[in-house]
N, C-alpha and C positions, 0 to 999 in steps of 0.2 A: 136602434131601439132594442136590440136583443138583450142589453144589460138589464132591462126591466122585466123581461119575461119570467125569469126565475123567481123574482119577487112577487109578481102578480099571480103566479101559479099557486102561491100560498093561499090566495083568496078562496079557493075551492077546497081547501083541505079540511074545513069543518063547517058545521051548520050553525050560524048565529041565530039569535031570536029574530022574529019578524021585523021589529023596528031597526035593529042593527043591520039586518039583511037589506032593508030598503036603503039605508045609508051607504052600505057597501056597494049596492048596485048603482047608486047615484055616482059614487066616486069612480067606480069601474067604468061607467059610461063616459064620464068626463075625461078619464084617462085615455080611453080609446079615441075620443074626439080630438084630444091633443095629439095623439100619435098620428092620426090621419092628417091633421093640419101641419104638423112638423114634416111629415113625408112630402106633402105638397110643396113646401118651401125649401126642402133640403138642397135642391139644385142651386137656388139663389144663395143659400148660406155657404155652400162649398165654393161657389164661384167667387163670392165676395172675399173669402179668405185666400183663395188662390190669387186673385187679382191684387190683393193687398201685398201678399208675399212677393209677387213679381214686381210690383211697384217699388217696394223697399229694396229689392235686389238691384233694380235699375238705378237707384239713387245712392247706392253704397259706393264706397271708394274702390271697390274691386274692379279688376280689369274685365275685358269682354269674356275671357275664358272662364273666369270665376262666375260671371253672370250666367253664362251658358250652363255651367255645371249646376248652379243653384236652381235654375228654372227647368232643367231637363226633365224633372219629374212631372211637370205639367204638360200633358199630351193633348189636351183639348185646345184647339186654336182660339176658341172663344174666350178662354181665360186671359188672353193677351189683348183682347179688344178693349177700348175705352168705354166707359159707361155712356149710355144714352138715356134720354128722358123715359123712353119705353122700358128700358131695363129697370130703372128706379121705380117706375110705376108698378111693374109686376112684382118686384121685391116688396114694396110697401104694402101691396094688397095681401101678400102671404103673411106679412108681419101682423097686419091688423087681424087677420083670421086667427093666427096663432095666439095673439094676445086675448082675443075673445074666448078661445077655448081654455087658455090658461086661467083667465078670470073665473070661468066656470069650474075648473078643477080646484082652484083655491077656495071657492065658496063651498064645494062639496067636502073638501078636507076640513075646513073650519067647522062644518056642521057635524063632522064625524065625532062620536063620543070618545073622549080621552080614556074612559073606563072600559071601553070595548077591548076584548082580548086580541083583536086584530089591529088595534091602533098603531102599535109600533111598526108593523109591516106596512100599513097604509102610509105612515109618516116616512118610511124609507122610500116608498114609491114616489111620494110627493117631493122629497128631497132630490131624488134622481131626476125627476122630470123638471124640477126647477133649475137644475144644473144645465139641462138641455135648453131651457128657455133663456138662461143667461148667455149661453153659447150663441144662440140664434140672434139675440139682441146685440151682442158684441160684433157679430158679422154684419148686421144691418148698419151699425155705426160706421164700420169700415167702408161699407158700400156708399154711404152718404158722404163720407170724407173723400173717397175717390171720385165720386160724381162731381163734387164741388171743385176738386182739383182739375178735372177734365173741363168743367165749365169755365174756370178762370183762365186756363190755358187757351181755350177757345176765344175768350174775350181778347186776350193778348194778340192772338192770330188775327182776330177781326180788326184790331187797330192797324196791324201791319197790312191787312188786305185793303183797308181804306186808302192807305198811302199808295199802294200798288194801283188801285183803281184810278186815283188822280193822275198818276204817271201815265197810265195807259190812255186815259181820256185826253191828256195833254198831247201825247204823241199822235193820237188819232186826229186831233184838231189841227196839228201842224203837218200832217202827212200829205204827200203828193196826191192829187186827185185820183190817180189810178190805184193808189195804195190805201186810200181813206176807207173804202167799204170794208176791207179786210181788217183794218186797224179798229174801226168802230165796232165791228162784230166781235172782235177779240175782247175789247174793253167791256162791251155789254154782257158777254158771256161770263167774264170774270166777275163783274159786278153782281150779276144775278146769283152766281154761286156763293159769293162772299156774303150777300144779303141773307141767303138761305142758311148758311152756316152760322152767321151772327145771331139770327133769330133762334136757331137750335141751341146755341150756347146760353142765351138769355133764358130760354125755357128751362134748360137743365139747371142753371144757377138757381132759379126760383124754386124748382122742385128739390134741389139739394139743400137749400136753406131750410125748407120745411122739414125735410127728412132728418137733417142734423138736429133740429129742435126736438122732433119726435123721438129720435134715437136717444138723445140725452135723457129725456123723461123716462123712456122705457128701460134704459140701462139702470137708472136709479131705482126704478120699480123692481126690476129683476134682482138687483143686488139686495134690496130690502127683503124680497121674498126668499132669497137664498139664506139670508141670516135667520129669518123666521123659521124656515124649514129645518135648518140645523138645530135651532133651539128646541123646536118641537120634538125632533128625534132624540135629542139629549134628555129631554124631560120625560119621554115615554118610558113606561115601566114594563 
């Protein structure tokens, strides 16, 4: 967020009239609210981008050495973990908060007078913040995509697990009496774990479906806002 500080510093360079000062204070407060919301979600944004880059590196045609070289810069083990429903819920919560603050900022910017001598500086801040919003929405879209990929892979594994459960149960049913208790216990344990994993995959798939739809709408909104911000700055005198 340091890129905005030099622009925002201009806000205190002169004393506007009371009405303009109220608009400036409103915009400044909305800007700070966005800063705080962005900071709260920055870990999710960074992790989504890291996980996506790792995902793409793993699916490239490069060999293991190339993969290791490509991913060596990611030092947090969590960047290599697959998405869970809890991960996506946490990221979604920060995105909703960020969107609320961005909407407030947009309203404050729209209300700011185009004839105010600070309008161009305010427009520059709004454009810079909009770029951050676009960046965050793109990362959320990647998170939703990766979560869906993880869920679908889990569904495939679930189908394989069902086959394994049937095999284990068949073996247990045909086991010698002395071996049957152990075989039954093994089948039951495997089935319980498979059932738990399958349920988790289905939950993640549902949440990922919702997140993908939300991300698509928010990315479109962010892109439109970026275009409007660019136009506003170009029109500023």
